[in-house]
Every structure is written in C-alpha cells, then in structure tokens.
N, C-alpha and C positions, 0 to 999 in steps of 0.2 A: 502492499500499500503506499501509495507517494506520501510524501509529507506534506500537511498542507501549507500554503504557504501565509506569509502574513499577512495581517490585515492592514488595511490602510489607517486603520489609527496607529497601530504598533509602527508601523512604516515608515507617520509623519514622526511618531515620536523619536524613533532610533535618529529619523534626518533632521531635526532639527536639534537635539542632543549633542550631534555629532559638530553639528555647524558652530552651537553657541561653543560649545567645549576647545575646537581648533580656530573659531575668533577670539574667545579669549586668551588661549595658548599664544598668540599673535599679540594680541595686544598687550600681554604682559610681556612678552620678550620685544618687544618695542618699546612699553615703560621702561623697563630696566635700561637696555640700551638708553636710550633717551635722557634718564638720570643718572645715569655714568657718564653721559657726555657734557651733560651740564655739570656734575660736579669735578670732571677733569678741565672745565673749562674753568670754572669756579676756582679749581686749584691752581691752575695756571695763571689766572687775575692776580690773584690771594700774591702768591709766590714773584709776578713780573713787582707788584706794589710793593713787598718786604725787598728783595734786591736791588732797585731803583732805591728804595731810602738809603739802604746801607751805604751802595755806592755813592749818595749826593753826600753825605756826614762826612765835612771836614776831618774829623776824628779818625775815622779811615782813612781817607785821602792821606793822613799826614804819617798814620801809623804802617802804610803799606809800604813807604819811601823808608822807614824808618831802619837802624840795624837790626831790631830781634821783633817782627811785625806779631808774631803769635803771641809773646809775652802778654802782649794786649788786646790783640782780637779777639784771642781765645774766649777768656767772660763772658767778652761783649755779644760774642753770638751766640751761646747758649745761651745766657740771659733773655737775648731777644728770641730766641726760638723758643722760648718757654711762655713768654708774652704773645707770641703772634701764632701760636700753634702750627708751627712749620716742621719738617722731619729734620731738615738741617739746613744749614747755612755757610758756605764755605764761600771764605776769600782766597784766593790765588793772586800768585804773580803771572803777568803775563805768557810766563814758560809753563802754565799748568803746575806748579809748583803749590801745594795747599797748606796756609796756616791757618786754617780752622778745618775743623771737623769734630762729628757727633763721637766719631771715633778716635781718641787722641794718637792710635798707631799709624793713623793715613795723613797725621800731619806730615809736611815735609817731602811728601809721594805725589806722583803726577795724577790731575785731575782725570775723570774718566766721563766724556763726553764730547761734544760739540763746542767750540769755541770762536771758531773762525770767524762769526757772523757780529759776535762780540768784540774781538780784537778789529774789527771792522769798524769798530765805533755804533753799532746796532744792537738793540735788547732786542732778545727772542725767546721765545719757549719751545719746549719739546717733551715727547719720553721718550724716558733713557734709563737702561738697565745699568745701573752702577753698583757701588760697593752695597747700598745698601736693599738692593733690587731696582726691580721698574718701578719707576718713580717720573712724576710730573714737574719737570724745573722749568725756573726762568734763568740764564744767564745776561749779565748788563756789565759793561764797560766802568774802570774806576779811571779817571781822567784830571790831570793838575790842570793848573790856571791855565796852562798854554797849550791846552785843550791833548795831552799826548794819554796815550794808556797805557795807566802806569799798573793795574791791577785788573781782575775779574771779580766779580761777585756773583755768586749760585744759590741760589734759594727753591726749594721743592717739597713736594709732600709725596710720598711710596702711594704707590698703584694698593697693596694691600690697606691702608689704612682709607682710601677713596671705594673700596669693597667693604671694609668694615661700616663704613656712612651708611655706605647704598643698602645695608639690612632692614632698619626701618622703613625704610621706604619698599625695600622688596617685601615687608610681609603688609603694609598697606596694600602693595598692588596683589599679591597671593586673597588676602580676604576678600579684597572689592572681586576677585578673579571668581572666587568661592559662592559669594552673594551671586554672582551673577548667575554663574551655572545654577545654584539653586533656585532660587525664584524662575529664571529660563525652564528649566526642568519640570519646576510646578504648575506652571502656565500650559507647557506642553502636555503633560500628562491631562491637565481637567481637560484639553482641545482636543486629547488622544480621546480620553472618558466618552464624551460627546459624539466626535465622530464614530467610537464604536456602538454608540448605542442607535445612530442614524443608521447606520451601514451595517447592522445586526452583527457585526463581528466579522464583513465579507470582506476579500480582497479586491482588487480592480477587475482581474481575471473574473474572478466570481461573478462580482455586480455586471461587466460584462456580458456575462452567459445570461444572467437572470436577466437583463434589462432584453435581450434578444429573446426568450423565451417570452417574455411577459408580453413584448408586441407583437409577439407570433398570435400567442392567444388571444388576446386583446381584440387585434381585428379580424380573429376565425370564428370568434365563437357566435352562434347565432339569435342570442340572446343580446338584449342592448344592455350597456354598461356604461351606469356616469356616477364619477368622484364626486363629492359636493364638501367643500373643505368648509372650517368653522366661520367664514365670513360670508356664505351659505351663497360661494360661486362655483360654477361648475368650474373644476381645474383638468377634468378628464373626460372622453367621451368616446365611446368606439365606432365602428361603421354606422351598426344597427344601431345606435341610439340616436346617432344622426341623422338617419331616415325617421325614424319613429317619431322622435323630437321635433324635427324640422331646425336641425342644428348645422353650421359649416361644417365639411368633410372634416376628422380630425388632422393635425398634421405633428410632425416630429414636437414642434415647442408651441403646445396648444396657450393660446391669452387665457387667462379667465374669463367665464362668463357669468354675470349676474344671474340668480335666479330670477329674480324678477322681471328680466327681459324674453326671459323663456316664451312660445308661443304654445302654451300647452293650457289644460281646462286649469281654474283656479284650483280646486281642490290638490291636482298634481303640483303645483307652484306650491301650494301648501305645506305639501306632507315633505316635499325635497329643504323648504324654507327651514321645516323644525327640526329636523335632526333626528326623528324619533323612529321607532322601531317600526317596522310596516311586515306582514305576512300575507300574499295574497291577495293586496288591495286593488279593485275592478276601479279602472278611471276609460271614461271615454272622451273621446278626442271627437273631433269631426265627421273623422273618416274610419277609424279604430277603434277598437276593444282592449285597452292594456291592462294585463296584471303585473303589480307593482309591490318588490320584494326589498325593501330596505333595512342594512344594518348599520350601524356602528364601526367605524374603523380607529381602533387603537395601534400606540406604537408598543410595542414587545415589552418594552419595560416601564408603560405608562399608566395611569388608570383615566387620565383625562382623554376624550376621545377627539382625535384629528378631525375628524369630520364623519360622513358619509359614506357608502356604497351602497349602489341603489343597480337592480337588474330589471326591466324590464320584457315583458315576453308580448306577442302580439296573438291576441285571440282569436281575431274576427272570424280566418278561415275556419278555425276552431269550430266556432259556436254555430258556421253554418253546418258541417261536418255533422255535429251534433244534432239539432235539428235534424234533419237526415235521416242521422241514423236513430233518434226516438221516433219518428214515424216508420222507420221501418219495424224498428222494435216491436211496436204497438199490431203494427199489420201479422208480424210473424206471430203476436200470443194469440191473436184470434184466432189466426189458421191453427197453431196449437189446439186450442180449445175445442174448434172444428172436427178436428183429427179426435179428440179424447172421446168425443160425444158418439162420432160417426161409429165408433168401436162398440159402444153401448147399442145402439140400433142396429147394425149389424148384427149383433150377436142376436137379436128379436128376430129380424128376418131369419136368419136359421134354423133357428129353433121355431117358427111358425113352418117352415118349409119342413120340416124333418115331422111334425106333427102332421103334415099331409093337407096342412091350410096355406096352401099355394097361394088363393086368391087374398086372406088376409094379409099374406105376407108380398104381393105385388103392391096389394091396396096403399100397406106400410110405407113399402122402399117408393111408391111414387107420390104419397105426400109429401115426405121429403125432397124430394125432385122439384114436383111443381111450387114447392114453399119456398126454395135456391131460386127460382126461375121467375116468380112471378115479381113484376116490375115494382108492385106494392110493397115487397118484403126489403125493399131495399133500406130504408129508416130500420128497419127492423134490425139486417145486418150491421150497420154503423153501429147501432145501441151493443150488437155482441163483439164490437172488436175494443167499445169501449167497457163494458164490464163482464165481456166473456162468457156471455149468455145468450140465447136467442131471446126474441122481444116478445112481450107477451101476444099469444094470441087474437085475434078480432074477427068480430062477426063480418062475416063474408069470406075469410080468409082459408086457404085450402087446408083441409084436415078438421077444421071446425064442426060447423051444424052441420056441414054438408055430409061428414064421414057417417059410416055405417058403421065402422068397426066397433069391437068391443075391448077395454082394456083388459077383462080377464086374460084373453086369449092371448095380447101381447104381453103381460106381465107372466105370465105361466110359461111363456114360449121364453124370454130373456132369462128365466133363473133356470130353466132347463139348460141354457147354454152355460150360465154360470156353475150348476153344478157338474159339469163335464170337465170346466177348468179346475173346479177346487179338486177334484178327484185326482186329476192330473199333481197336484199342489202337495197331494195326503192330507188334505183338508175334507171335513165331513160336513157339507153344508145342507141342512135341514131347512124344508119349505113348508109354509102352512098359508096355504093361500083359500080357505073353505069358507071362512066368511067377507070373503071379494064378490060385490056383487057386478052383475055383466056390463050394464049401464050406470057409470059415475060421471056427473059433469064435472072432469078433470081434464085437462089436457093430456094425453097417453103421452106425450112426447116427455112430458115434467116430470111423470112416473119413471118411464124409462130415464132421465137423467138422475132421478134422485136414487132411483132402483138401484141401478146399474153401479154408480161409485161408491154406494156404501158397502154393496157384498164385494166390491174390489177392493177398499178399504180394510174391510173384517180380513177376508182372504190374506192380504200382505200381514196384516196384524197377526193373526195367529201363524205365519208361516218362522216369520222373524222369530216370534220368541221359540218355534221351536227349534230354531239355528238350521241353517245352509245343509247339514249332513242328514236332516231327515230323523234323525235321531237323538238321544242322549239321556237323559237323566229326566226331562221335562216328559218326555214322551210316557215312562212308568209311571208318572201323578197323573195325567189329563192330556189326551188327546185332543188334536186342533180342531175347534167346532164351530162352526157360526149357522145362528141361527136367523131363521127370516119369516116374519109375518105378515103380509100385508091383507086387511080388511076396508071393509066400506062401514061407514060410522055417520050416518045423519048429515048426507050429502058430499064427505071428503071421502078423501082416502087415507088410512094410516099405516104407515109403515115401520117397520120395529126390525133393526138388524143389530144382533148381538153376540159377540164372539168370546172366547174365554183367552183372549190375549195378555200383555203386560200393563195392558191400560196407557193412556195420552196422559204424559206429564202436564202440557199449557196445551189446557179445550184451543182459548182464544186463539195462541196463533198457530195452531193445526189448521182452523180457518182463513190461513192469509193463503193469499195467492204464491205458489214455488213453495212454500213450506212441506216438507218431505224425511222422513227419516230414513229413505235411500237416496243413492247417490243418483241426480239429475241424468239421463240418457240424453240423445239428439234430440227426444222428441220433446224433453220435460218433463219433470213433474211438479206435485205440488197444485194442482187442479182439481182432484174429483171431489173435497170436503169445501174449497172455494166454490164450484158448481153447485153443490148440493145449498149452500146455503144463499147464494145469488139466484136460485131458481124458486125455494122458499122466499125469500122477502120478495120477491116480484110476484107471486101469485096469491101473497097475504097470507101463507099458511104460519106454521111455528115449527121449530128442533129443538130435541133437546138431551143431553147427553148425561148419560152417568158412568163415570168411569173409576177403575180403581186397579190393584194390583191382579185381581183377579178374571177381570176384562171389562169389556166397555159394551155402551148398549146407547145406541141413537134410536130417537123416537120422532118420525117425521109424520105432519099432518098437512096434506095437501087441499088449500080450499077451492070451492068451485068458483069458475069464471063468467057462467052463464053460459057453457057453450058444450053439447053432448058429444061424446065419441061412441 
C-alpha cells in the first residue's frame, strides 16, 4: 500500500516553517556580520583617535627624540590603555623599534604590521595579526616642528575582544530569531489546522480527483441539484436544476444567484430561503410538478450548517403514467372479478347439463350472454368496474321478470358441481336444500355469486387447516367438513355455510378486496368475501359470521328486488 501523501495543511506548515527558519538564519547571520563590521569600524575609529592624540602630545614628541624613550613613555602608554580601554598602544621609532608594549619582553623588538603609509605622513587603520593576535589597529606618524617623522604610534583592539563584545548582541539576535520562529510556527500551525479542516485532510492530488469526480457526478445525475449558502444565494447547480428552475447553464466558476430572483413558485422560493429540511414536498410550476427534498449541509467538524443541499425530481411524466396505470389497474380488477364469477356460473351450467336439464342450462347461459350484450347494461358494467360486482337487475332486463327458470334447479346444480370439487380436495360437502322453494323473488345470479364464493372459501379453509399433505394429526381429530343449507323464508333466500376450519382471525379484514390467506396467483385472490358482501349490500340483504378455533359459519339473507326468477 502506497504511503498517503501529505495534506495541503501539512505541506503548507512545513514549507512556511522552513521558510521562516531559513529567513531567520540568514537574517541572523547578516545581523552578526553587520554588528561585527560595526564594532570593527568603531574600534578602528577609537584606535585612530587614541593614536592621533598620542602622536600629537608634545610630551611624546620630546620623549621619542630623547636618549631613553621607553623609561618615560612605557608608564604613560600603560596608563592611557587602561583609561581608553584599548588592548595596546605601541610607540616606536621610524625603523619599527618598539618603545612601549603591553608585554615588556617585546620592547626593543620590531613592530609587526604595516608602517609605510604612516612613514609617508598619513594615518591609516588595518586588521593585522600581531604578537597579541588579530587586531584592529590604527597607525599614525609622530612629527617634529619641521614636519619630519620622528616616530610612529600604533593603537588597537584585538579581534577576540571585539568578538566578546558581539556576544550580548548575538544573544539578542538569537532570542529575537527564536521568538520569530515560535510566533511564525504558531500562526502557521493555526493556518494549517484551518486548511486541514476545510480540506478534510486531503492533499492537492486527492482534491483534484475529488473535484473531477464531483464535477462528473454533478452534471450526470438526472435529478436537479441546488446548493444554497447561508446568505440565501444559489452557489451551485447542475444542468438538470438549470432546466427545471430556468437558471443559466452551470459554469466552472458560478456566480451566486440570490434565491429571491429565481423564477419559481413562492412556496419553493420560501423553502430554499428558509434552510429547513424537506422530504418529498410537491411544488407545481407553470409547466411541471416537482418533488423537492432538502437537507442541511455541515462541515465535518462543525455543528453550524453551511447551507442546504436540495434535490429536485420532475414528476410530470410519472403522474401521467400513474394515471394511465390506475385506469389499467381498474379495468384489470373488473376483468378479474368477472372471471371469478364466470367460474361459479359455469359450474351451475355444467351441473344443469349433468342433471339432464339442458334447456335450463342453455337458458341460464343465454341470460348471461344477453346481459353482457345488452346496450342498456353498459351503465351496470361501469358500476361493476367501480365496485367489482354487477349492477342490480331492473325491470325489463334480460333474466328479470321475463325469465321462467327456477332458482332451486340452479342452486342444486351449482352445489353438485361444488361437491365434486370438494371430493377432489378430500373435503366432505354436506348440502341441504329441502326447504328451498322453486320460485323465490331473488335474482339467481346473486344466489350463484353468494353461494359459490362462500362454498369456495369454506373448502379452502378446511383444506388449509388439514395441511398440504392431506393427512397429519388433525385428520385423526376431525375430517374436513363443510355444511351448506339453502332455504326460502318469507320471500327471502337464506344461505348458511359452515366449516370446521381454524376460524378467521380478523373478520373485517377478510371482507376487504385482495385479502387472502393464500398466495395470489396470476388471476388474483381476495375477491370471494368481497363479492359476497358487495352483493348483499346491493340487494339490501344481510350477512353474519360466527367464527372461532372450531370453525366458521356464514349466514346470508338475500332480499327480494321485485323480480321473479
């Protein structure tokens, strides 16, 4: 794994610290050299002043030309050295022979250094390594009244003493340099912390990659993206947002756009300006329906929001498609309801034919065909689409007062077919139609709808209680049994369907369209009890249920609608 590159903050800190240290080192060296040059210049001036004052002293002039110059001049020179704080004052003959010297052993020996300019009558200064070491010295001639050079005077300060004098200044320079480095390091550290926070500790290479990725994602997403800062100005938006909000095309360097100047509805403008959170808010523009989500934007180490990030989805086309889907789904539900009822009615037709009642079977089927083909039944079918059940029969409708069929024969035929189906599932279906009259003022289609769906649900209930294998412990306790009683009472038909299944947990939910204990197949489930209840409600009858762990009993009474079948 390659080592992580330094962040911008660390690089800036190291670079600035290095710059400060190098700058302070160069400045300190320059200051030291400047101070040394100043001290040497001061020493040269001081030495020149001392040498000239000695050379012009008449006492010195008289002693130089005397028989024993050292006897008088040596004490004088030593005393003057102490008073002027010079390291040496050497009085000599023109031939360099010393008359005075701090080291008495050097008296009488030749002077080490340059003397030619002084012999020419000129005072000069130089740095020269003599018997006392390197020193800054001034040499001047001693002349008599005739202007002849009768001697020389050299006065000076050693370089070692000059360096010692530099120490206090050097300490000050070093202290100042250290203070500058410390203060600069502190400010650089604070700046690096700020940069580390705003760049999330990333280096320039990482920032370049992040920016490239961010730019690509920003302009490729299908949703509109808008970033609003604390001042209420749009500081960033992508191409989709420009299209949805009628903004100018985004550029690499976008100028902030105040929210108040946006050409958007006032509700959306208020949301963008408020900085509040929003989840799937709907805002309508002149030509679009927009779904808006808004979240606060925080820095990684801050609890104060920097602004908001808003995403915008265009739902216009989706709403059109949703409307079309809803209409299609309504039609599908109606067809599924008709398919569900068609199976029950075909059972009745088949059973009538098996009983040899071919005319009755043909008449029953013809009634259904005529009902579907009758133009006056269109309104009834529209109602069926809405509530998944056929409309109430009316006087003059096919299969109403003009029908001569008997409901008893249709009911018996339907129940025979259901008995055959029940035997295939191992269910004992017991039927009692002894008290069912031949002619009852109830539409036979309603009887078929209610009876067929209740029997189917009862068979399903006991089959589920028995288990998919058709055996098990429950078989030794009780066999799956369904009892059906259909009777005529006071111009009504009463249907009682009971089973010994495990009962219904939530009866009210069972009446809802789509509710079922079974997995829905391609044709759908959860229609049986819904159709029973809607049929009873439409005809003015009643439905009751008694359920428990030992089984369920449905009792339905169908009212007369003024038509005889």
